[in-house]
C-alpha positions in Angstrom: 1.6 27.3 -10.8 1.5 23.5 -11.1 2.6 21.1 -8.4 4.6 18.0 -9.2 2.9 14.7 -8.5 4.2 13.3 -5.2 5.8 10.2 -6.8 8.3 9.1 -9.4 8.3 5.9 -11.2 10.8 4.4 -13.6 9.6 1.4 -15.5 9.2 -0.1 -18.9 6.3 1.8 -20.6 4.8 -1.4 -21.9 4.7 -2.9 -18.4 3.0 0.2 -17.1 0.3 0.2 -19.8 -0.1 -3.5 -19.5 -0.5 -3.6 -15.7 -2.1 -0.3 -14.8 -5.8 -0.7 -14.0 -6.1 2.6 -12.2 -5.3 5.4 -14.6 -4.6 3.9 -18.1 -8.1 2.8 -18.9 -9.5 6.3 -18.3 -6.5 8.0 -19.9 -7.1 5.8 -22.9 -10.8 6.9 -23.1 -9.5 10.5 -23.6 -6.8 9.7 -26.1 -5.9 7.7 -29.2 -3.5 5.5 -27.1 -3.5 1.8 -28.0 -5.4 -0.8 -26.1 -4.1 -2.1 -22.8 -1.4 -4.8 -23.5 -0.4 -3.4 -26.9 3.3 -3.4 -27.1 5.3 -2.0 -28.6 3.3 1.1 -29.6 3.4 2.0 -33.2 5.8 5.0 -33.6 3.6 8.1 -34.2 2.2 11.1 -32.4 -0.4 10.3 -29.8 -2.9 12.8 -28.3 -4.4 13.1 -24.9 -7.3 15.6 -24.9 -9.3 17.1 -22.1 -8.4 14.4 -19.6 -9.8 15.0 -16.1 -8.7 12.4 -13.7 -11.1 10.8 -11.2 -9.7 12.2 -8.0 -11.2 9.5 -5.9 -8.5 7.2 -7.3 -5.6 9.3 -5.9 -4.2 9.2 -2.4 -6.0 11.4 0.1 -2.7 12.9 1.2 -2.5 14.9 -2.0 -3.8 18.4 -1.5 -6.2 19.9 -4.0 -4.7 22.0 -6.8 -3.4 21.8 -10.3 -0.8 19.1 -11.0 1.4 18.4 -13.9 2.7 15.0 -14.9 5.9 14.8 -16.8 6.7 11.7 -18.9 10.1 11.0 -20.4 10.1 8.2 -22.9 13.1 6.4 -24.1 13.7 3.6 -26.6 15.2 0.3 -25.6 18.6 1.6 -26.4 18.1 4.7 -24.1 17.4 7.2 -26.9 15.2 10.0 -25.5 12.1 10.4 -27.6 
C-alpha cells in the first residue's frame, strides 16, 4: 500500500518546473520532460521511467516506505487534462 506524500501544493505548473531546483532536475534526467524554464510545454505524452528519488532531499520526518505522488494538470481555463 502506498502512502500519500505529506504535502499538497497548488501552483502554476510552469512556475514549479521553472523554480524547482530540488526534484525537477533529477526527474528530468529520468524522463523526456522539457528543460527547466520551458513553458508552456508542447502538448503530447511525456514519460517518467524508473525514477528513484534521492531520499536525502526529503524531510527527515517522512517515514520510510513506498509513496505515490498524484499530479492533476489543468489548462489555463481549468480544463482537466
